[in-house]
N, C-alpha and C positions, 0 to 999 in steps of 0.2 A: 795655300793648299799644297804647293810644290814641296815646301819644307816638311809638311806633315807626311806626305808620301815618301819622301827621302828618309825621314826619321823612322818610318814604319819598316822600310826595307832594311835599314841599318839594324833595327831591332831584330828582324828576322835572321840576319846573318849572325848576330851575337847570340841569340837564343839557340839557334841550330848548332853553332860551334860549341856553345857551353854544354848542351845536352850530350853531344858526341864525346867531348872530353870527359865528362862525368861518367858516361857509360864505359868508356875505355878504362878509366880508373877503377870503377866498381868491379870490373872483371878480375882484378888482381887483389881484391879485398876479401876477407872472410865474409860469410853470409851475414847480412844485416837483418835485424828484427825490429819491427815497429814497437814491440813490447819492451824493448831495451834501448830507449832513446839515448841514454848517456854513453853506452858502449858504441852505438852507431855514430854519434857525433865525434867521439874520440878517434875512431877509425877514419872517418872522413877528413878530419882536421890533420891527420898524419899523412895524407896523400897530396903531394905537390901538384900532381896532374888534376886531381879533383878540385883543388883550390883554384887552379887556372880556369877550369870550367865554371866554377861558381863566380869568379870575377867577371867572366864573359856574360853570364846571366845578369849580374848586377849592372853592368853597362847597358844591357838590353832593357833593364828596368828603367834606367835613366832616359833612354831613348823613347820608351813607352810614355813617360811623363810628357815629353815634348810632343808626341803624337796627339795625345788627348787635349792638349792646349790649342790645337789647330784643326782637328778633324772631329766630326761627330763619331760617337762610339760605334755605330753600325758600320760606317765606312772604315774606321780604324781596324776593327776586328776582321773585316773582310780582307784587308791587306795583311794582317798578321797570319791568317790561315795560309797565305801564299808561301810562308816559310816552310811548309811541309815539303815542297819540291826540293829545296836545298837540303832539308833534313834527310830525306830519302837518299839523295845523291851522296851525302857525306856518310850516311850509315853503310852504304854499299862500299864506298872507297876506303873508309878508315876502319870500319868495324867488320867488314866482310859479310854483312847481312844482305842476302840476295832477295830482292823484292819478288813477290809472286805476281801472277797475271792481274789479280785484283788490285794489288798495290800499284802496278803500272797504270792501270786504268784510273786509279785515284789521282795519280800525278797529273794525268792529262786533264781530268775534271777540275783539279785545283788550279791549274794554269788558266783554264778558261774562266774559272770563278774570279781569279785576280783581274783579268781583263774586263770582266763585267763590272766588278766593283769600282775599278778606276774610272770606267766609262760612266758610272752612275754619279760621280762627283761633279759638282757644278763649279764653274770658274769663279762665280760670285761667292761672297761670304755666306756660309750656312749657319743656321742657329746651332750653337753649341751650349749644351746644358752645363752649368758650373756647379750647382748644388742640388741635393735631393732631400726631400723631407725625411727626417730621421725615422719616423714610424714606418713610412713606406719602404725605405731602404732595408730596415731590419726585418720587416714582414717578408720581403723577397729573399734576403740573404740567410737568415737563421735556419729556415727549413732546408735550404740547399746545403748548408753546412752539415746539418744532421743527416740528410740523405746521403751525402758523400761519405761521411764516416761509417754509416751503416753498410753501404755498398762495399766499402773497402774491407770491413770486418767479414762480410759474407764471402767475398772473394778469397780471403785468407782461409776461411773454414773449408771452402771447396778445394783449395790448393793442397790442403793436408791429406786429401784422399789420394794415395799413391797410384791407384789403378785407373784414375781418370786421365784423359789426355792433358798434356801440358797446356796451360792457358796462354793465349797470345798476348794478353794484357788489355783486352777490350774492357773487361769489368774494372780493372785497376784504373785504366785511362778515364773512364766515365766518372769514377769516384774523385780522382784527382782533378779532373776538368771542372767539376762543380766547385771544388775549393779554390781553384785558380780563377774561376769565373767571379766568385765573390771578391777575391783579391783584385781583379780587374776593376770592378765597380768601386772598390776602396781607392785604388790608384787614381781612377777618374775623379773621385771626390777630392783627393789631396791636390791633384793637378788643378782642379777648378778653384780651390781655395787659394792656391799660389799664383793663379793666372793674373790677378790684379795687384800682385805684390812685386815691387821692384827688388832687384838683386841687392842684398845687404839689409833689407828691411823685413826679413823673415821673423824677427822677434815680435814685430807688431802683429803678424798674422798668427803667431803661435797660440794665443788664447782662443781665438775663434776655431782654429784647427783642432785643438785639444777638446773643445766643447762639442765637437761633431763625432759621429761614430766611425769615421774613416780610419784614423790611426789605430783604433782598437780592433777593427776588423782585419787590418793588415797584421797587427801583432798576433792575432788569433790564427790567421791562415798561414802566415810565414813558417812557423815551426812545424805545424802539421803538414803543410805542403812539402816542405823540405824532407822531412822524415819519410812520409808515405811515398813520395815520388822516387826517392833514392832506393828504397827497398823494392819497389815495383820495377824500377829501371834495371836493377841488378838481376831480377828473375826473368824479365821478358825482353823481347827485341825492341830496341829504340824505334825502329822503322815502323812498328805497329802501335806501341803504347803512346808515343808522342803525338802522332796524327789523331788518335782518338781523343786524347786529352785536349789538344788544341781545338778540335772541332767542337767538343762539348763546351769548352771555355768560350768560344766564339758565339755559339748559339745562345748560351745563357747570358753572356754579356750584352748581346744585341737586344734580346727580349727584356732582360732586367733593366738595362740602361734606358731603353725606350720608355719603360714604365716609370722608373724612379727619377730619372733626370729630365724626362719630358722632351726629349729630342725628337722632332718630327721626321718622318720618312720623306723622301722626295715627293713633291706635289704633282709633278707631271708624270703621266702614265709610263712613258718609255724608261725614264730613269728609275722609277719605282720598280718596274719589271726587272731591270738589270740588277738592282740592289737585292731584291727578294730572290731572283734567280741565282745570284752568287751564293746566297745563304743556302738555298736548296741544294746546290751542287756540293757545298761543304758537308751537308747532312748525308748526301749520297756516298761520300767517301766513308763515313762512319758505318753506313748500312752495308757496304760491300766488303768490308774487312772480315776475314774469317775469325771465328771465335776460338779455334784451337790451332796450335802450332804444329806444323808437319816437319819443321826443321828448327831445332832449338838454336839459340844464339851461339855464335862462335866465340870462345873465350879470347 
């Protein structure tokens, strides 16, 4: 359990650092458009700072694999949400984004949610789901992917109206959060497939892994998630879009993971209350964030 918590906190540092570096790099690039993916990828690949941020996110992905091998998905996601605290601090220090009163309240709530999630963990081994039925997994994931893409397209249409207030990124964050939620379930599945494989014996596990939907969900969500997140991050403040995205990813992953991987919630009432209370606080962060920006991001 200790290793899982440590890996989750390391993933938080890597993800927060990666997002901030990417946001910093995006400020110096021409406007990106989701409808022109080739041009967007060329611009991103030509920025050393953006590549540094992408490498940090890749290391965070590796740490996330380690987390899912040692912690149930509900507990893991609760710990991942705690990275919002560091993200807001880095956004203020590095990007000059000043948090509003609602965002400061969100930081306090997320800090409390972290303590509640850690307290809900049991020192004994907890059941960790390794695989999910393909039909159940796809039934949960495919509608979420469709909804995420539809929400993003709707946010793009609204953003084209010049006389409307500038969006904070809430709509973009919800859309991208659904895509990353699907990706989290796929990562969970890949981790479960590799959990019983010794280092160096991945070739033996490859046929089973390729016969599952996990790698294909990752291949589907990775390019869409990259392109949509970068275009949204360039237009909106990281201190708002990333918390929304993270919160939606957490809630979807916990709900979807409980259904698909069959991981039980804590059986005793106090730990169950702590686990569910932490999730409720994460949702509160999403609900308290403003929908329109009163101060646009500083270039």
